[in-house]
LOTORNU-812563 format. One record per residue (C-alpha): residue in three letters; x, y, z. Coordinates in steps of 0.5 Angstrom, whole numbers, plus 500, padded with zeros to 3 digits. Example, Ala and Ser with C-alpha at 12.3 -4.5 7.8 and 13.67 -1.06 7.14 Angstrom:
REM residues 2
ala525491516ser527498514
REM end
This chain:
REM residues 310
met454377698gly453371701met447369697ser452368691glu459366694phe464366699tyr460363705gly459356702ala454354697gln451359693thr444360696pro438356691glu435362687ala428361690asp430361697ala434368696leu428371693lys424369699leu429372703met429379700ser422379700arg422377707ala427383708tyr423388705ala416386708leu420387715gly422394713ile429393710thr429398704leu437399703phe439393699asp447393698thr450389692ala456389688asp458387681cys464383683tyr459378688gly459372684pro462375680his455379677his451373680asn448378685glu446383681gln443379677leu439376683leu437382685gly435384678lys430378678trp427380685ile426387683ala423385676gln418380680gln416384686arg416391683pro418395690thr417402690gln421404697leu427400695gln434404695ile439400691ala447400693ser452397688lys459398687phe465397682gly472397682ile474390684val475385678arg475378679glu475372675pro469367677gly471362683gln478366684tyr479370690glu485374687arg483381684thr485387680leu483394682asp480398676asn478406677arg479408670pro474413667ala472408661tyr471402666ile467406671lys462408665ser462401662ala461398669cys455402671glu452401664ala453393666ser450394673leu444397670gln443392665arg444386670leu439390675gly434391670val434399672glu435406670his438408676ile442406682asp441410688leu448409691tyr454407687tyr460406691val468405689his469398692arg476399692val480405690asn486404686pro492409688glu495409681his488413679pro487420682ile481420686glu479427683glu479423676thr474418679met470423682asp469427676thr467421672leu462419677ala459426678gly458425670leu454419672val450423677arg448429672glu446423667gly441421672lys444414672ile446414679gly443418685his449419690ile457417690gly460412696leu467410697cys469404701glu475403705val479409704asn483414709ala481420711glu485424706thr483421700leu476422703arg477429703arg480430696ala474426694his469430697ala472436695val470434687his463432689pro459430695val460423698thr454421701ala456415704leu463411706gln462404707thr468400711glu468395716tyr466397723ser464392729leu465391736trp472387734thr474392728arg474399731asp480403728val475407724glu473411730asp480414731glu480418724ile475416719leu468417723pro470423725thr472426718cys465423716arg461427721glu465433720leu464433712gly456430713ile458424710gly454418712phe457411715val455404713pro459399717tyr459392713ser461386717pro457389723leu457382726gly464380725arg462375719gly458372724phe463371729leu460376734ala453373733gly456366736arg454363730ile461360729gln463356735lys469352732arg473352725glu469346723asp463350723phe465353716glu462350710pro466347704gly468353700asp467358706phe472364705arg472365712ala477359714met482363710leu482369714pro487371719arg482372725phe479365724ser486361723glu487356728ala492360732asn487366733phe480363733asn480361740ala484368742asn478371739gln473367742ala473371749leu470377746ala464373743asp463369749tyr462376753leu457379748ala453372749gln453373756phe451381756ala446379751ala443374755his442380761lys439384756gln434378753cys436379746ser441375742pro448377741ala447379734gln442384736leu446386741ser452388736leu447391732ala444395737trp451397739leu452400732leu446403732ala447407738gln453410736gly449415732asp444416727asp449417721ile450409722val447405717pro450397718ile448392713pro448385716gly448380710thr445373711lys443367707his438364712leu431367714his432366721tyr438370722leu435375718glu429376722asp433376728asn437381726ala431385724gly429385731ala436389733pro432396733gln428394739val434393743lys435399747leu442400750thr442405756ala448410757glu451405763asp450399758leu454402753lys459404758thr460397760ile460394753asn466399751glu470398757ala469391757thr471390750gln477394750thr480390754phe480384749ile486384744ile483382737ala488377734gly489377726glu488382721arg481383717tyr484380711thr489376707glu494380704glu490379697gly484382701met487388703lys488391696gly485398696val484398704asn486405707val488408701
REM end
């Protein structure tokens, strides 16, 4: 996402293509995008890289359901059957492929029955246009209803050391039903990695500046968690980003975090996370310490919360 928008200036195409090639060379094979990133630019960018590199082990994940105008944060949610079919066709064309491995409902519109949405997606599976169905940011009840129509392969929801509410009900439900869990923003949009030290570090146009957790009122309060992780990472001789990702990986083999970046050195740092081994005592210490921090601010603005936990 960050290569196309939201995190300041759009990444120069040559740099973005180089970054994807390096990720693939490092053994990263799940590339996650969405039709609303850009909008459309991100799928086109990934499609260009696929056409140039012809990767043989790549798994493509994309999403539909958030409809935005270019340059606007405001969105509507569309889960109508006709829209799902047209959105999938458009994504296939932009990506330059005949098959999307994992196709997510980016946000569920509660006005459209999830059963109807899943039935339409099941049809796309039968047609061979998509391989697996995913959901994003749904509650446990919606997940159960969807899974009863057609198996849900993955649930993508924010999860990190400063966003842990999924542990109460969502993650246990996924495990009960055999659904994989894909944490997005696993580094707290860079905050847990220590990459944002003050609000002035945001580039012009960086949407994080308008998020409640990064507001002037909340930024310093949340800094205590980032400072603790930096200290513990120094003890483990790794970076805070590697520590945060290693903690997520240690939560179970069904956890597949998707850290995003538009910088080569951050990519290479993130890729080293699996080499960080956390002991049972490490995990106990981290859990006990981080649960004492009170995270100030909601994850999104009211507009961004559309379709979250429905």
